[in-house]
Backbone as a printed PyTorch tensor [residue, N CA C, xyz], in Angstrom:
tensor([[[  0.6960,  -1.3720,  -0.0150],
         [  0.0510,   0.2540,   0.0370],
         [  0.5150,   1.0020,   0.3600]],

        [[  2.0040,   1.4300,   0.5350],
         [  2.8820,   2.1780,   0.7910],
         [  3.3900,   2.6750,  -0.6660]],

        [[  3.5970,   1.8670,  -1.3010],
         [  4.5400,   2.3310,  -3.0870],
         [  3.5180,   2.1900,  -3.5870]],

        [[  2.2000,   2.0800,  -3.2890],
         [  0.9710,   2.4460,  -4.1150],
         [  0.6520,   3.6020,  -3.9030]],

        [[  0.2050,   4.6160,  -2.5980],
         [  0.3810,   5.5560,  -2.4910],
         [  1.6310,   6.1470,  -2.8050]],

        [[  2.5050,   5.9460,  -2.7530],
         [  3.6580,   6.6280,  -3.0490],
         [  3.4900,   7.1840,  -4.6830]],

        [[  3.0610,   5.8940,  -5.4060],
         [  3.2330,   6.1180,  -7.0230],
         [  1.7450,   6.9830,  -7.3840]],

        [[  0.7890,   7.1760,  -6.4080],
         [ -0.0680,   7.6870,  -6.8270],
         [  0.1950,   9.5130,  -6.4900]],

        [[  0.9490,   9.8610,  -5.3690],
         [  1.1940,  11.2430,  -4.9320],
         [  2.1830,  11.8070,  -5.0150]],

        [[  3.2970,  10.6720,  -5.5630],
         [  4.9880,  10.9900,  -5.4760],
         [  5.4250,  11.2240,  -4.0710]],

        [[  4.6960,  10.6390,  -3.0550],
         [  5.3260,  11.1980,  -2.1680],
         [  5.2840,   9.9270,  -1.0380]],

        [[  6.0180,   9.0880,  -0.2650],
         [  5.9310,   7.8330,   0.3720],
         [  5.2800,   8.8650,   2.0470]],

        [[  4.6920,   7.3050,   2.0530],
         [  3.9660,   7.7820,   3.9140],
         [  4.9940,   7.6290,   4.6820]],

        [[  4.6080,   8.6980,   5.6960],
         [  5.5430,   9.1090,   6.8620],
         [  5.2250,   7.9000,   7.6090]],

        [[  6.5190,   7.8000,   8.7360],
         [  6.6450,   6.4950,   9.3430],
         [  5.6270,   6.7960,  10.4430]],

        [[  5.0750,   7.6080,  11.4250],
         [  3.6790,   8.1590,  11.8320],
         [  2.2620,   7.1690,  11.0830]],

        [[  2.5100,   7.3830,   9.8930],
         [  1.1650,   6.9850,   9.2210],
         [  1.3400,   5.6130,   9.2140]],

        [[  2.6060,   5.1480,   8.9010],
         [  2.6740,   3.4300,   8.6160],
         [  2.4190,   2.9730,   9.8230]],

        [[  2.7440,   3.3560,  11.1540],
         [  2.4970,   2.8060,  12.3170],
         [  0.7690,   2.8330,  12.6270]],

        [[  0.2070,   4.0960,  12.4750],
         [ -0.7550,   4.0650,  12.5200],
         [ -1.7500,   3.0260,  12.2680]],

        [[ -1.5880,   2.9210,  10.6840],
         [ -2.1680,   1.7360,   9.5730],
         [ -1.6080,   0.9290,  10.2560]],

        [[ -0.6140,   0.5670,  10.2830],
         [ -0.5560,  -0.8010,  10.5750],
         [ -0.8320,  -1.6830,  12.2580]],

        [[ -0.6080,  -0.8420,  12.9230],
         [ -0.1110,  -1.2240,  14.4560],
         [ -1.8350,  -0.5640,  14.9410]],

        [[ -1.8330,   0.6210,  15.2220],
         [ -2.7840,   1.3850,  16.2460],
         [ -4.1100,   0.9710,  15.6350]],

        [[ -4.4010,   1.5430,  14.4110],
         [ -5.6510,   1.5810,  14.2190],
         [ -6.5520,  -0.0960,  14.3010]],

        [[ -5.6270,  -0.8290,  13.8450],
         [ -6.3400,  -2.2590,  14.3140],
         [ -6.1300,  -2.5340,  15.6190]],

        [[ -5.2370,  -2.4220,  16.4390],
         [ -5.8380,  -2.7070,  18.0230],
         [ -6.6060,  -1.6020,  18.3030]],

        [[ -6.9850,  -0.7870,  17.8920],
         [ -8.3290,  -0.1730,  18.3860],
         [ -9.4830,  -0.3040,  18.6400]],

        [[ -9.7860,  -0.8300,  16.8240],
         [-10.7520,  -1.1970,  16.3260],
         [-11.0800,  -2.5560,  17.0390]],

        [[-10.3060,  -3.3930,  17.2790],
         [-10.4820,  -4.9370,  18.1750],
         [-10.8010,  -4.3950,  19.2570]],

        [[-10.0210,  -3.8110,  19.9390],
         [-10.5340,  -3.2440,  21.5150],
         [-11.8360,  -2.6710,  21.8940]],

        [[-12.4910,  -1.7440,  20.7970],
         [-13.3240,  -1.2280,  20.8330],
         [-14.7960,  -2.4850,  20.3700]],

        [[-14.3750,  -3.3210,  19.7900],
         [-15.4940,  -4.4960,  19.1560],
         [-15.6100,  -5.3760,  20.5170]],

        [[-14.6770,  -5.8220,  20.8030],
         [-14.4390,  -6.6550,  22.3480],
         [-15.3150,  -6.1110,  23.3910]],

        [[-15.0150,  -4.6470,  23.6200],
         [-15.6290,  -3.8430,  24.7860],
         [-17.2050,  -3.9320,  24.4420]],

        [[-16.8040,  -3.4220,  23.0640],
         [-18.7150,  -3.3990,  22.6370],
         [-19.7220,  -4.4730,  22.7130]],

        [[-18.8000,  -5.8740,  22.6770],
         [-19.5150,  -7.2150,  23.1050],
         [-19.8160,  -7.6860,  24.5260]],

        [[-18.4850,  -6.8910,  25.1520],
         [-18.5080,  -7.3580,  26.6990],
         [-20.0280,  -6.5870,  27.3580]],

        [[-19.7110,  -5.3770,  26.9870],
         [-20.7040,  -4.5600,  27.6350],
         [-22.5150,  -4.4550,  26.8690]],

        [[-22.6240,  -5.3860,  26.0920],
         [-23.9440,  -5.4960,  25.3620],
         [-25.0390,  -5.2930,  26.2970]],

        [[-26.1240,  -4.8100,  26.1280],
         [-27.4720,  -5.0720,  26.7510],
         [-28.5550,  -5.1880,  26.2460]],

        [[-29.2690,  -5.9430,  26.0530],
         [-30.8600,  -5.8270,  25.4250],
         [-30.9330,  -4.2840,  25.3960]],

        [[-31.7170,  -3.9430,  23.8310],
         [-32.0190,  -2.6110,  23.8280],
         [-33.7300,  -2.4400,  24.6100]],

        [[-33.4140,  -1.3370,  25.1460],
         [-34.8330,  -0.5460,  25.8760],
         [-35.1230,   0.6180,  25.3330]],

        [[-36.4320,   1.1500,  25.3760],
         [-36.7460,   2.5510,  25.2520],
         [-38.0260,   2.9970,  26.4020]],

        [[-37.0920,   3.3840,  27.5920],
         [-37.3600,   3.7920,  28.8620],
         [-37.4310,   2.6420,  29.3450]],

        [[-38.7860,   2.6640,  29.9200],
         [-39.1240,   1.3420,  30.8760],
         [-39.4070,   0.0010,  30.1200]],

        [[-40.1170,   0.4260,  28.3840],
         [-40.4900,  -0.7170,  27.8550],
         [-39.1040,  -1.4460,  27.1580]],

        [[-39.0480,  -2.8070,  27.3840],
         [-38.3970,  -3.8940,  27.0150],
         [-38.7310,  -4.2250,  25.8470]],

        [[-37.7740,  -4.1910,  24.9350],
         [-38.0550,  -5.1180,  23.7440],
         [-38.1900,  -6.4570,  23.5990]],

        [[-39.3180,  -6.9640,  22.5850],
         [-39.1140,  -8.8010,  22.9050],
         [-37.9090,  -9.3570,  22.4660]],

        [[-37.4100, -10.5210,  22.8340],
         [-36.0400, -10.7840,  22.7890],
         [-35.8990, -11.1390,  21.6360]],

        [[-36.7000, -11.1430,  20.0880],
         [-36.5440, -11.5330,  18.8270],
         [-35.8380, -10.0050,  18.2600]],

        [[-36.3750,  -9.1100,  18.7830],
         [-35.5410,  -7.6550,  18.5450],
         [-33.8960,  -7.5120,  18.3650]],

        [[-33.4630,  -7.8770,  19.5840],
         [-32.1310,  -7.3480,  18.6980],
         [-31.5880,  -8.7170,  18.1000]],

        [[-31.9410,  -9.9740,  17.9040],
         [-31.4840, -10.7540,  16.4290],
         [-31.7030, -10.0600,  15.1580]],

        [[-33.2310,  -9.7950,  15.2950],
         [-33.5380,  -8.9430,  14.0240],
         [-32.6840,  -7.5950,  13.7000]],

        [[-32.2020,  -7.1310,  14.9710],
         [-31.0870,  -5.9790,  14.5850],
         [-29.7320,  -6.3160,  14.1310]],

        [[-29.2040,  -7.2650,  14.8450],
         [-27.9610,  -8.2880,  14.4270],
         [-27.8430,  -8.6650,  12.8870]],

        [[-28.9170,  -9.7620,  12.2010],
         [-29.2100,  -9.5710,  10.7900],
         [-29.3890,  -8.4980,  10.2930]],

        [[-29.6750,  -7.7040,  10.0750],
         [-29.9700,  -5.9430,   9.3970],
         [-28.7150,  -5.7550,   9.6440]],

        [[-28.1020,  -5.5670,  10.6330],
         [-26.3030,  -4.8040,  10.1660],
         [-25.2350,  -5.8670,   9.8950]],

        [[-25.7590,  -7.3380,  10.0260],
         [-25.0470,  -8.1420,   9.3270],
         [-25.1260,  -8.4370,   7.4130]],

        [[-26.1680,  -8.1490,   7.2350],
         [-26.8620,  -8.2040,   6.0110],
         [-25.6080,  -7.4080,   5.2410]],

        [[-25.1870,  -6.5370,   5.0900],
         [-24.0760,  -5.7150,   4.0330],
         [-22.9620,  -6.1930,   4.3190]],

        [[-22.1600,  -7.2000,   5.1620],
         [-21.2300,  -7.8980,   5.0230],
         [-21.3720,  -9.1070,   4.7700]],

        [[-22.2300,  -9.8200,   4.5690],
         [-22.8040, -11.1140,   3.8380],
         [-21.9330, -11.1200,   2.6330]],

        [[-21.9290, -10.1670,   1.6280],
         [-21.0720, -10.2430,   0.2490],
         [-19.8040, -10.9350,   0.4710]],

        [[-19.1970, -10.2670,   1.7080],
         [-17.8690, -10.5270,   1.7860],
         [-17.2640, -12.3300,   2.0870]],

        [[-17.9450, -12.6760,   2.7460],
         [-17.4440, -13.9680,   2.9630],
         [-17.8960, -14.7820,   1.6520]],

        [[-18.9560, -14.9330,   1.3730],
         [-19.5730, -15.2660,  -0.0280],
         [-18.6690, -14.9700,  -1.1140]],

        [[-18.2870, -13.9560,  -1.6120],
         [-17.5350, -13.7950,  -2.6060],
         [-16.1340, -14.2590,  -2.2750]],

        [[-15.4990, -14.0890,  -0.9740],
         [-14.4710, -14.9420,  -0.7030],
         [-14.2770, -16.3240,  -1.0440]],

        [[-15.4380, -17.0330,  -0.8960],
         [-15.4400, -18.4190,  -1.0970],
         [-15.0850, -18.7780,  -2.3080]],

        [[-15.9560, -17.7910,  -3.4710],
         [-16.0550, -17.8840,  -4.5870],
         [-14.5530, -17.5400,  -5.3930]],

        [[-14.2860, -16.7810,  -4.9680],
         [-12.7590, -16.3460,  -5.4310],
         [-11.9860, -17.7250,  -4.9840]],

        [[-11.9970, -18.2250,  -4.1310],
         [-10.9770, -19.5820,  -3.7810],
         [-11.6420, -20.2540,  -4.6420]],

        [[-12.6350, -20.6010,  -4.4450],
         [-13.1000, -22.3760,  -5.7060],
         [-12.6890, -22.0790,  -7.0240]],

        [[-13.0260, -20.3640,  -7.0460],
         [-12.8450, -20.3110,  -8.6690],
         [-11.0950, -20.6710,  -9.3800]],

        [[-10.4400, -20.4640,  -8.2220],
         [ -8.6180, -21.2100,  -7.9010],
         [ -8.4580, -22.4000,  -7.7440]],

        [[ -9.3990, -23.2840,  -7.4640],
         [ -9.2670, -24.3550,  -6.8690],
         [ -9.4490, -25.7570,  -7.9650]],

        [[ -9.3250, -25.6460,  -9.2500],
         [ -9.5040, -26.7380, -10.2540],
         [ -8.2670, -27.5430, -10.0810]],

        [[ -7.0850, -26.9100, -10.3320],
         [ -5.5810, -27.8670, -10.3260],
         [ -4.9750, -27.3940,  -9.2680]],

        [[ -5.3610, -26.5010,  -8.3360],
         [ -4.1420, -26.3300,  -7.1620],
         [ -4.7530, -26.8940,  -5.9830]],

        [[ -3.7430, -26.4890,  -4.9800],
         [ -4.1470, -27.0090,  -3.4490],
         [ -4.8180, -25.6110,  -2.8850]],

        [[ -5.2460, -25.9930,  -2.0810],
         [ -6.2650, -24.6990,  -1.0950],
         [ -5.2150, -23.6550,  -0.7070]],

        [[ -4.3720, -23.9330,  -0.1960],
         [ -3.1420, -22.8740,  -0.0680],
         [ -2.7060, -21.7080,  -1.3520]],

        [[ -2.6010, -22.5950,  -2.2090],
         [ -2.1340, -22.4290,  -3.4000],
         [ -3.6070, -21.3370,  -3.7740]],

        [[ -4.6560, -21.6150,  -3.7780],
         [ -5.8410, -21.1300,  -4.3530],
         [ -5.8780, -20.1390,  -3.3070]],

        [[ -6.0130, -20.0030,  -2.1430],
         [ -5.9170, -19.0170,  -1.2210],
         [ -5.0530, -17.9100,  -1.5020]],

        [[ -3.6570, -17.9680,  -2.1160],
         [ -2.7110, -17.1710,  -2.4600],
         [ -2.8760, -16.3860,  -3.5110]],

        [[ -3.4800, -17.2660,  -4.6740],
         [ -4.0630, -16.5810,  -6.0590],
         [ -4.9770, -15.7190,  -5.5450]],

        [[ -6.1900, -16.2830,  -4.8970],
         [ -7.1020, -15.2070,  -4.6340],
         [ -6.7890, -14.0410,  -3.7700]],

        [[ -6.0170, -14.1950,  -2.9280],
         [ -5.7260, -12.7510,  -2.6500],
         [ -4.1650, -11.9640,  -3.3900]],

        [[ -4.2090, -12.3790,  -4.3140],
         [ -2.8560, -11.2340,  -5.4710],
         [ -3.7580, -10.9180,  -6.5040]],

        [[ -3.5970,  -9.8430,  -6.9920],
         [ -4.1590,  -9.0720,  -7.9450],
         [ -3.9750, -10.0860,  -9.1050]],

        [[ -4.8510,  -9.6140, -10.2380],
         [ -4.5680, -10.1760, -11.1590],
         [ -3.7950,  -9.7150, -12.3910]],

        [[ -3.2890, -10.8850, -13.3050],
         [ -2.0870,  -9.9890, -14.2480],
         [ -2.1360,  -9.0180, -14.7360]],

        [[ -3.3200,  -8.5280, -15.3030],
         [ -4.4080,  -7.9300, -16.0700],
         [ -4.5790,  -6.5080, -15.2860]],

        [[ -4.1380,  -6.6970, -14.0460],
         [ -4.7980,  -5.1550, -12.8970],
         [ -3.4160,  -4.2110, -12.9470]],

        [[ -3.1820,  -3.3010, -13.5470],
         [ -2.3770,  -2.2880, -13.6230],
         [ -2.7830,  -0.8790, -13.2830]],

        [[ -1.5340,   0.0600, -13.0210],
         [ -2.2240,   1.5620, -12.9250],
         [ -2.4750,   2.0180, -14.2760]],

        [[ -3.5000,   2.9710, -14.3310],
         [ -3.9770,   3.4900, -15.4050],
         [ -2.9640,   4.6060, -16.1140]],

        [[ -1.8260,   5.0020, -15.3590],
         [ -1.2430,   5.7070, -16.0770],
         [  0.0970,   5.0650, -16.9000]],

        [[  0.2250,   5.6570, -18.0860],
         [  1.3330,   4.5750, -18.8970],
         [  2.7460,   4.5240, -18.3200]],

        [[  2.6890,   6.3400, -17.4850],
         [  4.4430,   6.0340, -16.9660],
         [  4.6440,   5.2170, -15.6650]],

        [[  3.8170,   4.5800, -14.9630],
         [  3.6460,   3.7870, -13.6220],
         [  3.2970,   2.1710, -14.1270]],

        [[  3.3110,   1.6770, -15.6160],
         [  3.2740,   0.5730, -15.4290],
         [  4.2440,  -0.5140, -15.4840]],

        [[  5.2100,   0.3720, -16.1990],
         [  6.5730,  -0.7870, -16.1970],
         [  7.2340,  -0.8680, -14.8900]],

        [[  7.0010,  -0.2310, -13.6210],
         [  7.4050,   0.5120, -12.3120],
         [  6.7050,  -0.6810, -11.3770]],

        [[  5.5400,  -0.8030, -12.3120],
         [  4.4040,  -1.9290, -11.0460],
         [  5.0560,  -2.7380, -11.4860]],

        [[  4.8960,  -3.4830, -12.5050],
         [  5.7060,  -5.0070, -13.1300],
         [  6.5940,  -5.5440, -12.8530]],

        [[  7.8720,  -4.2650, -12.4860],
         [  9.2550,  -4.8950, -11.8140],
         [  8.5320,  -4.9510, -10.3540]],

        [[  8.0240,  -4.2240,  -9.8820],
         [  7.9290,  -4.5790,  -8.0990],
         [  7.1230,  -5.3920,  -7.7970]],

        [[  5.7600,  -5.4230,  -8.1660],
         [  4.6890,  -6.2050,  -7.8370],
         [  4.6210,  -7.6300,  -8.6830]],

        [[  4.8490,  -7.7220,  -9.9800],
         [  4.4540,  -8.9140, -10.5460],
         [  5.5690, -10.0630, -10.6640]],

        [[  6.7330,  -9.4120, -10.7540],
         [  8.2280, -10.0350, -10.9830],
         [  8.1690, -10.6390,  -9.3020]],

        [[  8.0520, -10.3320,  -8.4820],
         [  8.1090, -10.7440,  -7.0360],
         [  6.8790, -10.9800,  -6.3080]],

        [[  6.3470, -12.2020,  -6.0550],
         [  4.6250, -12.2280,  -5.1190],
         [  5.8470, -12.4620,  -3.8180]],

        [[  4.9460, -11.2840,  -3.0040],
         [  5.7040, -10.6770,  -1.9840],
         [  4.6630, -11.6670,  -0.8710]],

        [[  5.6010, -12.0320,   0.2780],
         [  4.7960, -12.7310,   1.0190],
         [  4.5450, -11.9610,   2.1010]],

        [[  3.9010, -12.6810,   3.5770],
         [  3.4040, -11.3150,   4.2450],
         [  4.3840, -10.9000,   5.2100]],

        [[  5.5130, -11.5940,   5.4410],
         [  6.7460, -11.3200,   6.3570],
         [  7.2470, -10.1010,   5.5160]],

        [[  7.2460, -10.1620,   4.0910],
         [  7.9400,  -9.3480,   3.0430],
         [  7.3480,  -8.2150,   3.4800]],

        [[  6.1370,  -8.2010,   3.3630],
         [  4.9430,  -7.2180,   3.7910],
         [  5.5890,  -6.0860,   4.7370]],

        [[  5.4810,  -7.1060,   5.3120],
         [  5.1230,  -5.9870,   7.1750],
         [  7.0410,  -5.8110,   6.8730]],

        [[  8.1200,  -6.0780,   6.2260],
         [  9.4420,  -5.4900,   6.7940],
         [  9.5970,  -4.7090,   5.7190]],

        [[  8.9010,  -4.7100,   4.4300],
         [  8.9280,  -3.3520,   3.7570],
         [  7.9670,  -2.2800,   4.0830]],

        [[  7.2410,  -2.4820,   4.8630],
         [  6.3120,  -1.2100,   5.9280],
         [  7.5730,  -0.5690,   6.2450]],

        [[  8.2150,  -1.0340,   7.2420],
         [  8.9180,  -0.0760,   7.9870],
         [ 10.4450,  -0.1340,   7.4170]],

        [[ 10.6500,  -0.4800,   6.2490],
         [ 12.2230,  -0.6020,   5.5010],
         [ 12.0950,   1.4510,   5.1810]],

        [[ 11.5020,   1.7390,   4.7380],
         [ 11.5930,   3.4780,   4.3030],
         [ 12.1790,   3.9670,   5.1140]]])
């Protein structure tokens, strides 16, 4: 992502922004999610307590927009499963398509050299984040 931002803006992300995006923001979101689950109380309106099925309906409505994400993930992995192992299929599903390139012609060759020539691993991505 850092290289993509640099390609688009001409400037690399600063170290504080990299730290915020990779460590602080995910940690805060996880903590808020866990605290929300721990402090959850059934909904009320003044003294009126909603029926027990009301929170279930609320959670279904809240989860409905997120449902396409796991469905699309399964469909994408299955598309690559024809002759490959599950691990290779997941890696291919997480990689950009070979025809996905920057719109600006000036950056296409640089993108090909950096991204398509080597398929980075998770570890190499983490090292690259703090390398600059």
